[in-house]
C-alpha positions as a printed Julia matrix, in Angstrom:
177×3 Matrix{Float64}:
  -82.58  75.01  31.04
  -85.02  75.74  28.25
  -88.59  74.55  28.59
  -88.63  70.97  27.22
  -92.28  71.15  26.12
  -91.74  74.43  24.27
  -88.6   73.06  22.59
  -90.45  69.91  21.53
  -93.42  71.84  20.14
  -91.06  74.14  18.26
  -89.22  71.11  16.8
  -92.51  69.49  15.79
  -93.69  72.63  13.98
  -90.39  73.93  12.62
  -88.86  70.63  11.55
  -91.26  67.69  11.46
  -94.2   69.58   9.97
  -92.43  72.21   7.87
  -90.2   69.56   6.24
  -93.17  67.16   6.03
  -91.24  64.39   7.8
  -94.57  63.1    9.06
  -97.35  63.8    6.58
  -99.95  63.17   9.31
  -98.65  65.51  12.03
  -99.98  68.81  10.7
 -103.64  67.8   10.87
 -103.55  66.44  14.43
 -101.57  69.44  15.67
 -103.96  71.85  13.96
 -106.94  70.02  15.47
 -105.38  70.18  18.95
 -105.28  66.38  19.29
 -101.66  66.16  20.45
 -100.91  66.06  24.17
  -97.46  67.16  25.29
  -96.6   65.63  28.66
  -93.47  66.47  30.61
  -91.99  63.52  32.48
  -90.57  64.43  35.84
  -89.33  60.91  36.54
  -85.66  60.16  37.01
  -85.65  56.4   36.73
  -87.08  53.51  34.77
  -89.96  52.69  37.14
  -91.12  56.31  37.34
  -91.04  56.73  33.58
  -92.97  53.49  33.07
  -95.53  54.62  35.65
  -96.02  57.93  33.83
  -96.29  56.07  30.52
  -98.99  53.76  31.9
 -100.94  56.73  33.32
 -100.75  58.48  29.94
 -102.03  55.41  28.1
 -105.0   55.25  30.46
 -105.6   58.97  30.03
 -105.68  58.58  26.23
 -108.16  55.72  26.51
 -110.57  58.04  28.38
 -109.88  61.27  26.44
 -112.0   61.33  23.28
 -110.36  64.55  22.07
 -106.67  63.6   22.19
 -105.41  61.02  19.75
 -101.71  61.05  20.51
  -99.25  61.97  23.26
  -95.65  63.0   23.21
  -94.08  62.19  26.57
  -91.02  64.43  26.8
  -88.39  62.86  29.09
  -85.41  65.21  29.67
  -83.89  62.72  32.13
  -83.13  60.4   29.19
  -81.55  63.0   26.88
  -77.95  61.9   27.38
  -78.23  58.11  27.28
  -79.69  56.73  24.06
  -79.15  53.07  25.0
  -80.99  53.5   28.3
  -83.76  55.3   26.42
  -84.09  52.24  24.14
  -84.38  50.02  27.24
  -87.18  52.21  28.61
  -88.9   52.15  25.22
  -88.7   48.35  25.15
  -90.34  48.17  28.59
  -93.13  50.46  27.37
  -93.68  48.29  24.29
  -93.7   45.15  26.48
  -96.33  46.77  28.71
  -98.57  47.44  25.72
  -98.18  43.86  24.54
  -98.69  42.2   27.95
 -101.79  44.25  28.71
 -103.11  43.93  25.15
 -103.16  47.72  24.94
 -101.25  47.29  21.69
 -104.65  47.02  20.02
 -105.11  50.69  20.99
 -101.59  52.13  20.85
  -98.29  51.92  19.06
  -95.1   53.79  19.8
  -92.67  55.97  17.93
  -89.51  57.34  19.48
  -87.27  60.37  19.16
  -84.05  61.24  20.92
  -81.28  63.88  20.68
  -78.74  61.12  20.01
  -80.92  58.83  17.87
  -78.79  56.58  15.72
  -80.02  53.88  13.4
  -78.05  50.66  13.41
  -75.37  50.65  10.71
  -75.14  54.45  10.43
  -72.46  56.91  11.47
  -73.34  59.21  14.37
  -73.72  62.34  12.22
  -75.44  60.63   9.29
  -78.34  62.85   8.28
  -80.71  59.88   8.22
  -80.5   59.74  12.03
  -82.07  63.19  12.19
  -85.4   61.81  11.0
  -85.73  60.61  14.61
  -83.69  63.24  16.44
  -85.45  65.7   18.66
  -84.35  68.26  21.25
  -85.38  65.91  24.08
  -86.11  62.21  24.49
  -89.71  61.54  23.44
  -91.93  58.49  23.6
  -94.76  59.1   21.17
  -97.96  57.18  21.89
 -100.1   56.89  18.77
 -103.66  55.67  18.38
 -103.68  52.51  16.26
 -107.06  53.52  14.86
 -105.82  56.98  13.81
 -102.65  55.51  12.29
 -104.65  52.93  10.34
 -107.02  55.61   9.05
 -104.11  57.86   8.02
 -102.28  55.0    6.29
 -105.37  54.03   4.33
 -105.66  57.6    3.02
 -101.96  57.94   2.12
 -100.69  56.65  -1.23
  -97.68  54.64   0.01
  -96.41  54.96   3.58
  -93.44  52.68   2.88
  -91.88  55.6    0.98
  -91.99  58.0    3.95
  -88.61  57.03   5.49
  -86.88  57.15   2.11
  -88.48  60.52   1.31
  -87.42  61.87   4.7
  -83.8   60.84   4.19
  -83.84  62.4    0.72
  -85.36  65.62   2.12
  -82.73  65.92   4.86
  -79.86  65.05   2.52
  -80.91  67.82   0.12
  -80.81  70.61   2.73
  -78.0   73.12   2.38
  -76.0   73.92   5.54
  -77.87  77.16   6.33
  -81.29  75.5    6.08
  -80.01  72.5    8.01
  -78.9   74.72  10.88
  -82.27  76.5   10.91
  -84.05  73.19  11.48
  -81.56  71.52  13.79
  -80.43  74.37  16.02
  -80.86  72.37  19.23
  -77.97  70.5   20.81
  -77.52  66.91  19.64
């Protein structure tokens, strides 16, 4: 099995940043503010426990502003991944940590409601492994205030992916989906 952290870093650099799918990712990666954490859990409670520990770590770590928790155990089951993500979001809300953090999610089988499985729009959130991305609300707010119109990002991403020729597509999405 390939190294999940290496594969996720490669995807972030080669796809997310090079295609500018997230206009904010390059700066935080360049500044070394992204933590990549490999989950070793194989069940809901273990994943939630690791998630909670990572949130607390981010609260204490002045240097890191975001974490990508890479969860290979969840690679095959997108619906279960969404259940885990919901529990993580509920934790943030119940503990009022949602004033500090918000979540983004990526998965090898990510599929937006109302789309076909292979619709290119799904690839805006597809990654080589299941990822729960913990973002600093403060950093997101600061980035949004400096960006002209964040509501256009999803539309721009879909347009970018739709315009790729097959060769370029395969260069960016060479991991198994």
